[in-house]
Each structure stands twice: as C-alpha cells, then as structure tokens.
N, C-alpha and C positions, 0 to 999 in steps of 0.2 A: 514500497512495502514490502517487506517479506513474505516467502510462502508460509511461515509459521502463523504470521499476524493475519494472513488471509485466510487461512484456515480456521483460526480462532474466531473470526468474526462471523464467517460462515458457520460453524458450529453454533454460535450463539444467537445467529438469527433464526435457524433451524428451531432451538429449544427453546425461543420465545414463541414459536407458532404452535407449538405443543401444548395442550392443556396439563395441568398439573394433576395426575391421577394417583390418590391416596391409595395405599396399600390397604385392601380390604379383605377381611377373614370372609370364609366359604360360608360361615353360617350366616353372615350379615347378608351376602349377596343372596341366600336363599331366602331370607326373610323380605327382601325387596320382591323376589320372584314369587314368593306365597302371598304378597299384596296384589301382585298383578293377576294372579290367578282368581284372589277374592273379588277384584273388579269384574273378571271376567263372568264368574258364576253369578254376582249381582246383577249385571245387565242381562244375562241370559234370563235370568228369573223374571225381572223385571219385563224383558220383552215376550217371552214365549209361554210363561207358566203362569204367576199372580203378581201383580203389581205390589200388593202388600209385602210380600215374600221380599221382592227387589228392594224397596223401602226399609222394611226391616234390617236386613243385611247390609245396606248402606249405612245405616244409622250405627249399626255395630262396628262395621269396618272403620268408620271416621274415628268413631270414642275409642276404639282398638289402637289405631296407627298413635292417634295422639298421647294415649296412656304409654305404649311401648315406647317411642322417642322421648317420653319424660321420665320413664322409671330405669330403663334398659340403657347401658352404656353401650352407646354406638359411635363409631367414629363419625366427625363431621360431614363427609358426602354423603354417607348412609342416612343419617338424619335429615339432611335437605332433600334426598330423593324420597323418602318417605313423607315428608312434609308436603312435597309438591303432589305427590300421588292423591294424598287426602283430600285434593281438592275435587277429585272426580267423585267421590260417593258424597261430598258435600253440593256438589253441584246437581247431582240425582236428587238429594233430598230436598233443595231449594225448589226445583223446577216440578218436582211431584207435589209438594205441598200447598205452593201458591194458588189463589182463585184465580186461574187464567181465564175462566169464563165471563169474567167481568171486562176482559180487555179485549177491543175491536181485533178483529183477525188480521187486519193488515199492519197491526203493531205487535204481534205475537212473535214474530221473530226476534226484533231488535230487542223485544223485552226480556226474552230468554236467554240472549247473548249478552246482555246487558250483566246478567248475572255472572256468566263464565269471566266477562272483563272485570268487575267488580272484586270476584274471589282471588283471582289473579293478581290484580293491583294490590289486594289486601294481604296476600301472600309477600309480594314484593317489598311492601313498606315493613310489613312485621320482621322481614329476615335481612332488611336494610340493603336490597340488592339495587343495581344500578340499573334504571330504565336504559339510559344510553348504551350501556354495555350490552343488554340483551338486546335490544332492536338493533343496535349496529348502524344506525343511519350515519351516512358520511356522503358529503355533498358531490366527492369527486366520482362516487360510483352510483350514485342515485340515478340518474338518468339509464346507464347501461343495465344496472339489474331491474329497473322497471321495465324497461323494453324487453329484456330477458324473460321476466316474469309474465308480460302480456303474451308474448309467444308461447311460453310452455303451457300457459293456462288456457288458450284457445285449442290447442293439441289435445290437452287432458279434458277438455270440457266435451270435444267432439268425442273422444273414446269412451266418457262417461255417459254421454246422450244414446249412444247406440247399445249400451248396456241395460239401461232404465227406460228408455224411450218416454219420457214424461211427457204428459198431455200438457197443452198451453193452459196457462190460469184463467185468461180470459177469452173471449170469441174473437177478439182480432189483437194485433198490437198496437199498443198505444205509447206514445213518448214518455208519458209522464210516470205511466207504470215502469217502464224500462229505467228510468234514471233513477226510481224508488228502489228498483232492485240491484242497481250498480251500488247505491249508497249501502242497502242493506249488506250486499254481498262483501265488499270491500272493507267497510268500516266496522261491522259487526262481526259476520262470519269469519272473515279472513281475518282481521286482528284478533277476535278472540279465541278462536281455534289454535291458530300459529303461535301467538303467545303463550297459552297453556302448553299445547302439545310440543312444540319446538322449542319456544324461549325458556321455559320452564322444566317440564319433564325430561324432554331429550338431553337438555343441558345437564341435568342432574344426574340422570341414568348413564351419561356418558363418563362421568366423575367416577361409576362406580364400576362400569363394565366394559370400559374403553368405547372409542367412538363407532366401532361397528357393531357393538351390542347395544348401544345406546340407540343408534337410529333402527336397529330391528326390533327392540323392543318398546320403542315409542309407537312405532307404525302397528305393531300388533294392538297396542291399547287403544290407537287411532281407529284401528278396524273394527274392534270391539265394540267401540262406542257408536258404530254403525250398524249395529245388529237391528236396529227398528226397520231396515229397510226389507228385512226378512229375504236376501237375496244372495245367494253364494256367490255367482258372477260381479256383485257389485261389492261385495266383501274382498275379494280378491282384487279387483281395480282400486278399491280404496287402499288396500296394502300396498301395492305398488305404487301408486301415486305417494303415498306418505313416504315411501322410501326414496323416491326421487326428492319430495320436498325437503326431507330430512338431510338428505345429502347435500344438497344447494345450501342449507343452513348451514352445514359443518363446514363445506366449501367457503362460502362467502363471510361467514360470522355475522350474518346481517339478516333481519327479517322480512326485509324490503321485497325481494325475489320472491319467498315463499307464501307473502302475505297477497301479494298482486296475482301470482299463479293462482293462488287458492280461490281468490274473489272472481277473476276472470273465467276459471273453471266452471264457478256456478254461475256465473252470467250467461254464458254460453249454453249451459245446461237448461236453465229455466226462464231466460228472458229473450233468447235469439232461436236457437234451432227449433224448438216447438213450434214457432211460427213460420218457420221456413219450410220445414220438411214434414210437418204433420197434414 
C-alpha cells in the first residue's frame, strides 16, 4: 500500500469519528444561550422565590420555544437543540402539577423519573432519532464500560457523600431497601437523567457549539437543575461530576458508562455510606 493510500485511509477514519457541526450564525447561538438563561431563572424562581412564578415561567418558556422553532427560520441543529431544551420546562410543568400526594412516598422517585423517561422517549420518537445510536450499546465494550462506570461511580459517590452528609433513610441497613435503591438509581435516575442531559441535550448542544461547549453548557444546565439542594458546594460537585460524565459520553459514544457511574454514585450516596459512616 502506498503512503498516499495510507494517508487517505487515516484521514477518512479521523473524519468519520468527528461529528458534523453545521455552521451556525451567532444570533442563533445567542438564542440557545438565552433559552439556557431562561431555564436558569425558571429554576431559581421555583426553588428560592415562588413556585407559582417558576411554573408560570416554565409554561411561557415551553410555549415560546415551540413557537420560535415553528415560526423562525433556524438551521436544523439549532432547532433540534431548542427542542431538546424545551423538555426541561415541560418536566417542571409535569412534576409541579401532578397530584403526588396520592402516591406512596416509596414510589415517588420512580414516578417522577418516569416523566423524564417518557418526555425523552417522546422527543426521540417525534424526531425519528435512533435509540441505538443515542445509547451506543455495543457487546464488545459493554463489560469494560460497565466496570469503568462502577469504579467512577464509587469515587464520585464517596465525594458527594462528604459534601452532603445525608442521613440514612431507615434506622438500620436492610437488604430489600438496598436492592430497591439499586433499581431506582440505575434504571430510573441513571437512565432518565443521562438520556436527557447527555444523550439528547449535550448531543444537540455539541452540534451547535462544538464538543467542548456542548459538555460545558450541558453541565451548567445539569447543575442548575440541582438548585433544589440549596448548597453551593453541592452545585460545584454536580458541575464537575457532570463534566466528567459528559466527557466520558463524548469519548465512548455510549451511555453505558455514564448511566452506571451516575447510578452507582447515588447508590453509594444514599444506600451505602450513610449506614457505614453515620
């Protein structure tokens, strides 16, 4: 094989690993940044000021996003990005308006995260996206990414525990509740949040702002959605952890590692260390 042929093959391989980023006008990027700023204000009002103001802004924001992408001529990556960001105010509207007091508290977490999963899957269906491409499940990498996710999740979970110091949910450790938390944290929290924030929002932001901008902006949004903890150290931790998870998703093109790391982080945080260290 000639050196020219080898160079062509190497170049082609490099190009196939890079995402196609459409040229986006500055004003369209500013539109996306304005949506992110509005989401931040919405969550701040919801947590720190008045729930009614947060709900009202979430409704206005969701309607405004869909009206804008329907009326204004935007390029496709910006339209896709605005559409995925609209899922956040929709989530706020659903979770704040449903009668959760009718639900047994032990089923509250899967009920809430079922909404995130439903909204994400609805968005995937409406936009004819590929679940296989988003999740990136591959048999040859499944074990390696799973083990790496477990290791990363343990480290992150220990770090977050020393930030929050959560109290144990029950007087003593019980196996049945441990396995319940494993299911909840992996299949609902891990899958739901990683699908929304990494699989959809980060992927769309990357097409508009490049991979670095996509990871940083998705991490900022993820941090904002944790304002409910009312803790500056926790927000800093969430932002850094999100950068790590976002980078692993970008690097592996698979949600396996982020999902398992996210779920294991929460398992260590609420179902293991509170009973060992408290």
